[in-house]
KOLLUM-870255 format. One record per atom (N, C-alpha, C): residue number from 1; atom name; x, z, y. Coordinates in Angstrom, 3 decimals, decimal comma, always signed. Each point is the difference from the previous one (the first is absolute). Last residue first. Layout:
// KOLLUM-870255
- NUM CA X Z Y
...
END
This chain:
// KOLLUM-870255
- 179 N +232,987 +87,614 +67,742
- 179 CA -0,781 -0,031 -1,234
- 179 C -1,270 +0,648 +0,259
- 178 N +3,168 -0,001 +3,379
- 178 CA -0,458 -1,366 -0,210
- 178 C -0,903 -0,062 -1,220
- 177 N +2,162 +3,990 +1,138
- 177 CA -1,023 -0,288 +1,004
- 177 C -0,577 -1,394 -0,190
- 176 N +3,648 +1,389 -2,606
- 176 CA -1,212 +0,679 -0,445
- 176 C -1,153 -0,267 +0,969
- 175 N +4,272 -1,574 +1,095
- 175 CA -0,586 -0,792 -1,078
- 175 C -1,281 +0,630 -0,496
- 174 N +2,475 +2,307 +3,313
- 174 CA -0,450 -1,247 +0,551
- 174 C -0,689 -0,850 -1,072
- 173 N +1,998 +3,905 -1,311
- 173 CA -1,181 +0,325 +0,773
- 173 C -0,587 -1,261 +0,577
- 172 N +4,026 -0,419 -2,192
- 172 CA -1,050 +0,242 -0,942
- 172 C -1,295 +0,345 +0,729
- 171 N +3,885 -0,562 +2,445
- 171 CA -0,458 -1,283 -0,509
- 171 C -1,185 +0,208 -0,956
- 170 N +2,158 +3,835 +1,603
- 170 CA -0,646 -0,715 +1,092
- 170 C -0,560 -1,335 -0,469
- 169 N +2,651 +2,666 -2,808
- 169 CA -1,319 +0,567 +0,149
- 169 C -0,787 -0,738 +1,063
- 168 N +3,767 -2,575 -2,617
- 168 CA -0,107 +1,124 +0,890
- 168 C -1,448 +0,433 +0,115
- 167 N +2,148 -2,256 -4,384
- 167 CA -0,501 -0,364 +1,316
- 167 C -0,171 +1,245 +0,827
- 166 N +1,284 +0,086 -4,557
- 166 CA +1,092 -0,252 +0,924
- 166 C -0,505 -0,345 +1,381
- 165 N -2,621 +0,603 -4,049
- 165 CA +0,254 +1,196 +0,785
- 165 C +1,123 -0,182 +1,014
- 164 N -3,174 -4,168 -1,648
- 164 CA +0,941 +0,921 -0,628
- 164 C +0,343 +1,145 +0,952
- 163 N -4,771 -2,018 +0,595
- 163 CA +1,388 -0,474 +0,179
- 163 C +0,925 +0,931 -0,795
- 162 N -5,549 -1,488 +0,040
- 162 CA +0,935 +1,077 -0,301
- 162 C +1,411 -0,600 +0,036
- 161 N -3,774 -2,840 +0,581
- 161 CA +0,167 +0,865 +1,160
- 161 C +1,018 +1,097 -0,283
- 160 N -1,405 -2,994 -3,372
- 160 CA +0,807 -0,705 +0,999
- 160 C +0,302 +0,900 +1,196
- 159 N -2,851 +1,565 -3,402
- 159 CA +1,365 -0,137 -0,528
- 159 C +0,911 -0,697 +1,007
- 158 N -4,517 +0,398 +1,008
- 158 CA +0,639 +1,303 +0,071
- 158 C +1,451 -0,079 -0,504
- 157 N -2,603 -3,814 -0,371
- 157 CA +0,265 +0,278 +1,407
- 157 C +0,706 +1,336 +0,159
- 156 N -1,539 -1,244 -4,250
- 156 CA +1,135 -0,831 +0,394
- 156 C +0,372 +0,303 +1,440
- 155 N -3,842 +2,075 -1,631
- 155 CA +1,180 +0,545 -0,668
- 155 C +1,250 -0,785 +0,410
- 154 N -4,111 -1,558 +1,507
- 154 CA +0,309 +1,272 +0,649
- 154 C +1,275 +0,601 -0,599
- 153 N -1,752 -3,830 -1,978
- 153 CA +0,570 -0,332 +1,306
- 153 C +0,399 +1,273 +0,720
- 152 N -2,285 +0,539 -4,036
- 152 CA +1,334 -0,553 -0,239
- 152 C +0,693 -0,316 +1,314
- 151 N -4,422 +1,376 +0,181
- 151 CA +0,839 +1,116 -0,407
- 151 C +1,442 -0,470 -0,245
- 150 N -3,220 -3,275 +0,936
- 150 CA +0,227 +0,833 +1,185
- 150 C +0,933 +1,167 -0,352
- 149 N -1,433 -2,664 -3,539
- 149 CA +0,925 -0,746 +0,861
- 149 C +0,341 +0,821 +1,232
- 148 N -3,226 +1,722 -2,848
- 148 CA +1,316 +0,061 -0,641
- 148 C +1,054 -0,714 +0,853
- 147 N -4,467 -0,238 +1,394
- 147 CA +0,495 +1,366 +0,176
- 147 C +1,404 +0,144 -0,619
- 146 N -2,248 -4,040 -0,698
- 146 CA +0,409 +0,116 +1,411
- 146 C +0,553 +1,394 +0,276
- 145 N -1,863 -0,835 -4,246
- 145 CA +1,281 -0,708 +0,160
- 145 C +0,526 +0,132 +1,418
- 144 N -4,245 +1,725 -0,825
- 144 CA +1,011 +0,802 -0,703
- 144 C +1,384 -0,644 +0,136
- 143 N -3,608 -2,376 +1,667
- 143 CA +0,215 +1,185 +0,835
- 143 C +1,081 +0,884 -0,624
- 142 N -1,530 -3,705 -2,444
- 142 CA +0,868 -0,423 +1,117
- 142 C +0,322 +1,174 +0,927
- 141 N -3,042 +0,803 -3,482
- 141 CA +1,339 -0,255 -0,557
- 141 C +0,978 -0,407 +1,106
- 140 N -4,479 +0,491 +1,200
- 140 CA +0,555 +1,310 -0,343
- 140 C +1,417 -0,152 -0,558
- 139 N -2,410 -3,905 +0,811
- 139 CA +0,357 +0,640 +1,283
- 139 C +0,648 +1,353 -0,266
- 138 N -1,745 -2,226 -3,702
- 138 CA +1,200 -0,696 +0,487
- 138 C +0,486 +0,620 +1,307
- 137 N -4,021 +1,565 -1,730
- 137 CA +1,096 +0,433 -0,868
- 137 C +1,308 -0,641 +0,444
- 136 N -3,892 -1,365 +2,172
- 136 CA +0,333 +1,371 +0,392
- 136 C +1,145 +0,537 -0,855
- 135 N -1,703 -4,208 -1,106
- 135 CA +0,743 -0,063 +1,267
- 135 C +0,380 +1,391 +0,481
- 134 N -2,692 -0,330 -3,857
- 134 CA +1,336 -0,553 -0,266
- 134 C +0,836 -0,036 +1,282
- 133 N -4,456 +1,319 +0,406
- 133 CA +0,767 +1,021 -0,728
- 133 C +1,417 -0,487 -0,277
- 132 N -2,996 -3,072 +1,917
- 132 CA +0,325 +1,064 +0,952
- 132 C +0,870 +1,070 -0,659
- 131 N -1,774 -3,389 -2,717
- 131 CA +1,051 -0,543 +0,877
- 131 C +0,468 +1,074 +0,982
- 130 N -3,621 +1,136 -2,643
- 130 CA +1,205 -0,079 -0,823
- 130 C +1,165 -0,555 +0,818
- 129 N -4,198 +0,120 +2,020
- 129 CA +0,528 +1,358 -0,153
- 129 C +1,274 +0,001 -0,840
- 128 N -2,313 -4,048 +0,453
- 128 CA +0,617 +0,385 +1,288
- 128 C +0,596 +1,397 -0,080
- 127 N -2,381 -1,548 -3,750
- 127 CA +1,211 -0,799 +0,180
- 127 C +0,725 +0,408 +1,282
- 126 N -4,185 +1,972 -0,804
- 126 CA +1,013 +0,506 -0,935
- 126 C +1,305 -0,760 +0,152
- 125 N -3,693 -1,516 +2,466
- 125 CA +0,504 +1,264 +0,556
- 125 C +1,084 +0,573 -0,911
- 124 N -2,223 -3,825 -1,520
- 124 CA +0,824 -0,329 +1,176
- 124 C +0,620 +1,272 +0,579
- 123 N -3,055 +0,570 -3,492
- 123 CA +1,230 -0,650 -0,490
- 123 C +0,933 -0,322 +1,157
- 122 N -4,226 +1,709 +1,085
- 122 CA +0,851 +1,033 -0,600
- 122 C +1,301 -0,582 -0,524
- 121 N -3,328 -2,925 +1,627
- 121 CA +0,697 +0,696 +1,087
- 121 C +0,910 +1,103 -0,530
- 120 N -2,661 -2,259 -3,149
- 120 CA +0,943 -0,946 +0,611
- 120 C +0,814 +0,678 +1,102
- 119 N -3,497 +2,463 -1,942
- 119 CA +1,116 -0,179 -0,945
- 119 C +1,053 -0,934 +0,575
- 118 N -3,935 +0,565 +2,482
- 118 CA +0,771 +1,237 -0,013
- 118 C +1,217 -0,152 -0,912
- 117 N -3,088 -3,489 -0,002
- 117 CA +0,798 +0,006 +1,232
- 117 C +0,861 +1,259 +0,082
- 116 N -2,992 -0,248 -3,539
- 116 CA +1,033 -1,019 -0,185
- 116 C +0,915 -0,048 +1,229
- 115 N -3,752 +2,736 +0,224
- 115 CA +1,035 +0,597 -0,834
- 115 C +1,124 -0,998 -0,297
- 114 N -3,724 -1,573 +2,401
- 114 CA +0,695 +0,991 +0,816
- 114 C +1,137 +0,643 -0,816
- 113 N -2,933 -2,911 -2,205
- 113 CA +0,899 -0,746 +0,884
- 113 C +0,826 +0,959 +0,856
- 112 N -3,325 +1,891 -2,679
- 112 CA +1,048 -0,558 -0,843
- 112 C +1,031 -0,755 +0,840
- 111 N -3,818 +1,571 +2,173
- 111 CA +0,869 +1,122 -0,377
- 111 C +1,167 -0,484 -0,856
- 110 N -3,298 -3,104 +1,079
- 110 CA +0,734 +0,369 +1,203
- 110 C +0,981 +1,131 -0,303
- 109 N -2,937 -1,281 -3,403
- 109 CA +0,978 -1,062 +0,246
- 109 C +0,861 +0,327 +1,214
- 108 N -3,544 +2,920 -0,958
- 108 CA +1,028 +0,089 -1,041
- 108 C +1,079 -1,051 +0,214
- 107 N -3,718 -0,159 +2,817
- 107 CA +0,813 +1,178 +0,303
- 107 C +1,119 +0,157 -1,028
- 106 N -3,194 -3,339 -0,735
- 106 CA +0,858 -0,363 +1,125
- 106 C +0,921 +1,158 +0,378
- 105 N -3,247 +0,781 -3,293
- 105 CA +1,009 -0,952 -0,490
- 105 C +0,985 -0,362 +1,105
- 104 N -3,627 +2,662 +1,232
- 104 CA +0,895 +0,755 -0,875
- 104 C +1,112 -0,905 -0,540
- 103 N -3,404 -1,981 +2,490
- 103 CA +0,846 +0,808 +0,881
- 103 C +1,000 +0,796 -0,833
- 102 N -3,204 -2,462 -2,363
- 102 CA +0,945 -0,898 +0,673
- 102 C +0,944 +0,775 +0,916
- 101 N -3,430 +2,388 -2,130
- 101 CA +0,948 -0,494 -1,000
- 101 C +1,049 -0,875 +0,670
- 100 N -3,534 +1,522 +2,661
- 100 CA +0,872 +1,113 -0,377
- 100 C +1,065 -0,463 -0,987
- 99 N -3,341 -3,065 +1,168
- 99 CA +0,938 +0,202 +1,106
- 99 C +0,967 +1,139 -0,306
- 98 N -3,487 -0,790 -3,019
- 98 CA +0,951 -1,116 -0,038
- 98 C +1,063 +0,168 +1,075
- 97 N -3,516 +3,059 +0,019
- 97 CA +0,848 +0,208 -1,174
- 97 C +1,066 -1,088 -0,108
- 96 N -3,190 -0,450 +3,409
- 96 CA +0,851 +1,152 +0,264
- 96 C +0,960 +0,232 -1,166
- 95 N -3,275 -3,307 -0,540
- 95 CA +0,989 -0,432 +0,992
- 95 C +0,987 +1,126 +0,279
- 94 N -3,659 +0,958 -2,760
- 94 CA +0,953 -0,880 -0,691
- 94 C +1,103 -0,452 +0,946
- 93 N -3,427 +2,463 +1,915
- 93 CA +0,736 +0,858 -0,922
- 93 C +1,044 -0,817 -0,753
- 92 N -2,968 -2,319 +2,777
- 92 CA +0,971 +0,757 +0,795
- 92 C +0,839 +0,925 -0,888
- 91 N -3,494 -2,375 -2,069
- 91 CA +1,010 -0,940 +0,485
- 91 C +1,083 +0,735 +0,786
- 90 N -3,752 +2,443 -1,374
- 90 CA +0,844 -0,324 -1,154
- 90 C +1,125 -0,941 +0,413
- 89 N -3,173 +0,966 +3,257
- 89 CA +0,780 +1,204 -0,299
- 89 C +0,950 -0,258 -1,173
- 88 N -3,061 -3,370 +1,104
- 88 CA +1,029 +0,118 +1,040
- 88 C +0,902 +1,197 -0,265
- 87 N -3,700 -0,539 -2,800
- 87 CA +0,984 -1,047 -0,273
- 87 C +1,135 +0,064 +1,017
- 86 N -3,571 +2,850 +0,713
- 86 CA +0,744 +0,445 -1,173
- 86 C +1,066 -1,024 -0,371
- 85 N -2,942 -1,119 +3,443
- 85 CA +0,920 +1,051 +0,434
- 85 C +0,828 +0,521 -1,165
- 84 N -3,385 -3,089 -0,931
- 84 CA +1,074 -0,658 +0,753
- 84 C +1,026 +1,029 +0,464
- 83 N -3,851 +1,617 -2,031
- 83 CA +0,819 -0,690 -0,994
- 83 C +1,191 -0,687 +0,669
- 82 N -3,199 +1,972 +2,797
- 82 CA +0,754 +1,029 -0,722
- 82 C +0,931 -0,622 -1,046
- 81 N -2,883 -2,889 +2,300
- 81 CA +0,998 +0,550 +0,928
- 81 C +0,856 +1,036 -0,714
- 80 N -3,629 -1,743 -2,381
- 80 CA +1,043 -1,022 +0,176
- 80 C +1,107 +0,498 +0,915
- 79 N -3,769 +2,733 -0,528
- 79 CA +0,778 -0,023 -1,235
- 79 C +1,138 -1,017 +0,094
- 78 N -3,017 +0,124 +3,541
- 78 CA +0,805 +1,227 +0,004
- 78 C +0,880 +0,046 -1,249
- 77 N -3,080 -3,496 +0,248
- 77 CA +1,048 -0,178 +1,003
- 77 C +0,926 +1,212 +0,041
- 76 N -3,759 +0,285 -2,754
- 76 CA +0,945 -0,974 -0,550
- 76 C +1,160 -0,223 +0,973
- 75 N -3,545 +2,659 +1,461
- 75 CA +0,787 +0,716 -1,000
- 75 C +1,034 -0,920 -0,631
- 74 N -3,021 -1,932 +2,984
- 74 CA +0,900 +0,895 +0,730
- 74 C +0,895 +0,763 -0,977
- 73 N -3,348 -2,679 -1,851
- 73 CA +1,040 -0,846 +0,600
- 73 C +1,017 +0,862 +0,755
- 72 N -3,769 +2,158 -1,769
- 72 CA +0,868 -0,464 -1,077
- 72 C +1,148 -0,829 +0,556
- 71 N -3,289 +1,388 +3,018
- 71 CA +0,777 +1,149 -0,464
- 71 C +0,976 -0,415 -1,091
- 70 N -3,009 -3,222 +1,502
- 70 CA +1,003 +0,276 +1,029
- 70 C +0,873 +1,178 -0,398
- 69 N -3,632 -0,975 -2,755
- 69 CA +1,004 -1,058 -0,126
- 69 C +1,110 +0,213 +1,026
- 68 N -3,655 +2,855 +0,237
- 68 CA +0,777 +0,274 -1,212
- 68 C +1,105 -1,039 -0,182
- 67 N -3,025 -0,668 +3,499
- 67 CA +0,854 +1,149 +0,296
- 67 C +0,872 +0,327 -1,204
- 66 N -3,222 -3,322 -0,559
- 66 CA +1,038 -0,469 +0,924
- 66 C +0,984 +1,125 +0,317
- 65 N -3,785 +1,031 -2,542
- 65 CA +0,964 -0,748 -0,813
- 65 C +1,119 -0,546 +0,877
- 64 N -3,471 +2,233 +2,183
- 64 CA +0,745 +0,933 -0,845
- 64 C +1,042 -0,733 -0,842
- 63 N -2,907 -2,616 +2,512
- 63 CA +0,914 +0,701 +0,896
- 63 C +0,847 +0,986 -0,790
- 62 N -3,416 -2,192 -2,224
- 62 CA +1,092 -0,946 +0,251
- 62 C +1,026 +0,629 +0,940
- 61 N -3,773 +2,513 -0,859
- 61 CA +0,769 -0,115 -1,246
- 61 C +1,144 -0,992 +0,183
- 60 N -3,049 +0,587 +3,541
- 60 CA +0,899 +1,146 -0,144
- 60 C +0,815 -0,070 -1,291
- 59 N -3,203 -3,345 +0,812
- 59 CA +1,002 -0,052 +1,068
- 59 C +1,016 +1,113 -0,169
- 58 N -3,782 -0,221 -2,869
- 58 CA +1,058 -0,942 -0,348
- 58 C +1,076 -0,089 +1,080
- 57 N -2,738 +4,634 -0,492
- 57 CA -0,321 -1,398 +0,236
- 57 C +1,167 -0,909 -0,344
- 56 N -0,173 +4,925 -0,048
- 56 CA -0,372 -0,653 -1,245
- 56 C -0,316 -1,477 +0,183
- 55 N +1,407 +4,216 +2,814
- 55 CA +0,892 -1,140 -0,209
- 55 C -0,340 -0,752 -1,289
- 54 N -2,430 +3,820 +2,165
- 54 CA +0,796 +0,180 -1,208
- 54 C +0,903 -1,177 -0,335
- 53 N -3,779 -1,150 +3,390
- 53 CA +0,208 +1,340 -0,529
- 53 C +0,847 -0,039 -1,262
- 52 N -1,455 -3,891 +2,414
- 52 CA +1,002 +0,718 +0,767
- 52 C +0,298 +1,366 -0,581
- 51 N -1,800 -5,045 -1,780
- 51 CA -0,287 +1,425 -0,037
- 51 C +1,143 +0,724 +0,694
- 50 N -2,349 -5,165 +0,072
- 50 CA +1,227 +0,783 +0,066
- 50 C -0,356 +1,467 +0,062
- 49 N -2,967 -3,944 -2,406
- 49 CA +0,157 +0,770 +1,233
- 49 C +1,267 +0,838 -0,082
- 48 N -0,462 -4,706 -2,398
- 48 CA -0,297 +1,400 -0,303
- 48 C +0,204 +0,781 +1,279
- 47 N -1,324 -5,423 -0,924
- 47 CA +0,840 +1,030 +0,620
- 47 C -0,437 +1,380 -0,417
- 46 N -2,316 -3,968 -1,263
- 46 CA +1,301 +0,079 -0,686
- 46 C +0,874 +1,116 +0,542
- 45 N -4,185 -0,922 +1,966
- 45 CA -0,273 +0,426 -1,370
- 45 C +1,309 +0,138 -0,772
- 44 N -0,089 -1,711 +4,404
- 44 CA -0,136 +1,456 -0,009
- 44 C -0,295 +0,507 -1,394
- 43 N +0,277 -4,647 +0,933
- 43 CA +1,324 +0,629 -0,037
- 43 C -0,115 +1,503 -0,058
- 42 N -3,776 -3,394 -2,018
- 42 CA +0,420 +0,609 +1,259
- 42 C +1,328 +0,739 -0,180
- 41 N -0,643 -3,978 -3,296
- 41 CA -0,897 +1,071 +0,422
- 41 C +0,514 +0,608 +1,265
- 40 N +1,700 -3,908 -2,456
- 40 CA +0,532 +1,316 -0,391
- 40 C -0,951 +1,123 +0,358
- 39 N -0,082 -4,964 +0,865
- 39 CA -0,636 +0,485 -1,221
- 39 C +0,507 +1,342 -0,454
- 38 N +0,864 -2,839 +4,039
- 38 CA +0,917 -0,252 -1,086
- 38 C -0,531 +0,514 -1,315
- 37 N -2,382 +0,772 +3,953
- 37 CA +0,006 -1,425 -0,239
- 37 C +0,915 -0,347 -1,159
- 36 N -0,081 +4,394 +1,480
- 36 CA -1,258 -0,317 -0,662
- 36 C -0,070 -1,481 -0,318
- 35 N +3,657 +1,527 +2,463
- 35 CA +0,108 +0,449 -1,380
- 35 C -1,272 -0,316 -0,764
- 34 N +0,089 -0,911 +4,572
- 34 CA +0,905 -0,901 -0,697
- 34 C +0,132 +0,383 -1,464
- 33 N -2,487 +2,800 +2,815
- 33 CA -0,721 -1,254 -0,223
- 33 C +0,899 -1,008 -0,720
- 32 N +1,851 +4,121 +1,246
- 32 CA -1,013 +0,189 -1,040
- 32 C -0,714 -1,308 -0,292
- 31 N +3,076 +0,092 +3,556
- 31 CA +0,678 +0,064 -1,286
- 31 C -0,994 +0,125 -1,133
- 30 N -1,614 +0,169 +4,350
- 30 CA +0,489 -1,342 -0,291
- 30 C +0,706 -0,046 -1,344
- 29 N -1,424 +4,143 +1,680
- 29 CA -1,150 -0,796 -0,462
- 29 C +0,440 -1,402 -0,343
- 28 N +3,232 +2,853 +1,871
- 28 CA -0,368 +0,480 -1,322
- 28 C -1,159 -0,831 -0,564
- 27 N +1,357 -0,845 +4,387
- 27 CA +1,022 -0,471 -0,926
- 27 C -0,342 +0,436 -1,415
- 26 N -2,740 +1,556 +3,410
- 26 CA -0,180 -1,443 -0,145
- 26 C +1,017 -0,559 -0,981
- 25 N +0,205 +4,493 +1,360
- 25 CA -1,044 -0,224 -1,001
- 25 C -0,204 -1,481 -0,236
- 24 N +4,907 +1,717 +1,650
- 24 CA -1,393 -0,047 +0,498
- 24 C -0,969 -0,292 -1,131
- 23 N +4,782 +2,710 -0,099
- 23 CA -0,542 -1,328 -0,254
- 23 C -1,472 -0,009 +0,386
- 22 N +3,518 +3,673 +0,164
- 22 CA -0,658 -0,548 +1,180
- 22 C -0,549 -1,399 -0,226
- 21 N +3,870 +1,372 -3,226
- 21 CA -0,813 +0,934 +0,770
- 21 C -0,611 -0,711 +1,186
- 20 N +1,193 -2,649 -4,518
- 20 CA +0,636 +0,524 +1,187
- 20 C -0,952 +0,918 +0,740
- 19 N -0,332 -0,585 -5,274
- 19 CA -0,443 -0,618 +1,233
- 19 C +0,742 +0,598 +1,170
- 18 N +1,357 -0,753 -5,350
- 18 CA -0,238 +0,988 +1,043
- 18 C -0,382 -0,724 +1,284
- 17 N -1,185 -1,888 -4,806
- 17 CA +1,044 -0,116 +0,990
- 17 C -0,259 +1,040 +1,060
- 16 N -1,393 -0,598 -5,537
- 16 CA -0,360 +0,214 +1,399
- 16 C +1,208 -0,158 +0,891
- 15 N +0,121 -0,648 -4,748
- 15 CA -1,422 -0,193 +0,269
- 15 C -0,358 +0,166 +1,455
- 14 N +4,685 +0,233 -1,316
- 14 CA -0,659 -0,995 -0,840
- 14 C -1,438 -0,244 +0,455
- 13 N +4,766 +1,771 +1,939
- 13 CA -1,391 +0,181 +0,370
- 13 C -0,787 -1,060 -0,746
- 12 N +5,152 +2,559 -0,409
- 12 CA -0,875 -1,143 -0,234
- 12 C -1,427 +0,373 +0,375
- 11 N +5,527 +1,643 +0,389
- 11 CA -1,354 +0,288 +0,478
- 11 C -0,834 -1,259 -0,176
- 10 N +4,664 +0,051 -0,983
- 10 CA -0,731 +0,748 -1,024
- 10 C -1,440 +0,265 +0,413
- 9 N +3,466 -2,055 +2,723
- 9 CA -0,659 -0,947 -0,895
- 9 C -0,830 +0,705 -1,072
- 8 N +2,998 +1,582 +3,797
- 8 CA -1,433 +0,304 -0,001
- 8 C -0,756 -0,931 -0,952
- 7 N +5,196 +2,041 +1,032
- 7 CA -0,695 -1,093 -0,653
- 7 C -1,468 +0,374 -0,122
- 6 N +3,959 +1,495 +3,592
- 6 CA -0,967 +0,521 -0,956
- 6 C -0,771 -1,179 -0,552
- 5 N +5,104 -0,629 +1,656
- 5 CA -1,327 +0,244 +0,548
- 5 C -0,911 +0,533 -1,082
- 4 N +5,527 +0,285 +0,687
- 4 CA -1,084 -0,468 -0,839
- 4 C -1,320 +0,353 +0,665
- 3 N +5,608 -0,719 +1,097
- 3 CA -1,282 +0,564 +0,430
- 3 C -1,084 -0,577 -0,861
- 2 N +5,451 +0,858 -0,938
- 2 CA -1,101 -0,952 +0,029
- 2 C -1,269 +0,710 +0,431
- 1 N +5,219 +1,082 +1,345
- 1 CA -1,033 +0,435 -0,886
- 1 C -1,192 -0,927 +0,165
END
């Protein structure tokens, strides 16, 4: 932030110069004599007495104008600060809105990409499930065939184990034990 000093160029002392406090009489007389030599007359004739009552003297009027100028400058600075803050607020509001739009766009793109991945994975899963279903159907068919084969083998074995009635009971018991 730029620092600004108080501009005192507005204070003009045309007819009189403020005297420093504690100036000696000799210095005042020396000035009067120089002014008389220059043809201006005594310096005290040009000077107006300072009035302390009611702030009506030139010193107080210049002081009042200095205070008013300082008040105006302070108000200008406050107005500038407030204006700057309003600009900052507007900038932040625009930034927030812009950021919301960008985040929303990015979220939509991310969501779209996520759904694309879901679709891709769903296709892969569907293919695997279809392969699984086909293999399970094949396994089920093979299981059925295996059961038929087992039943056929069992039937053949039973047929082989049955002897004609001519065999003795003892042999048949022996053969039945083997089956």
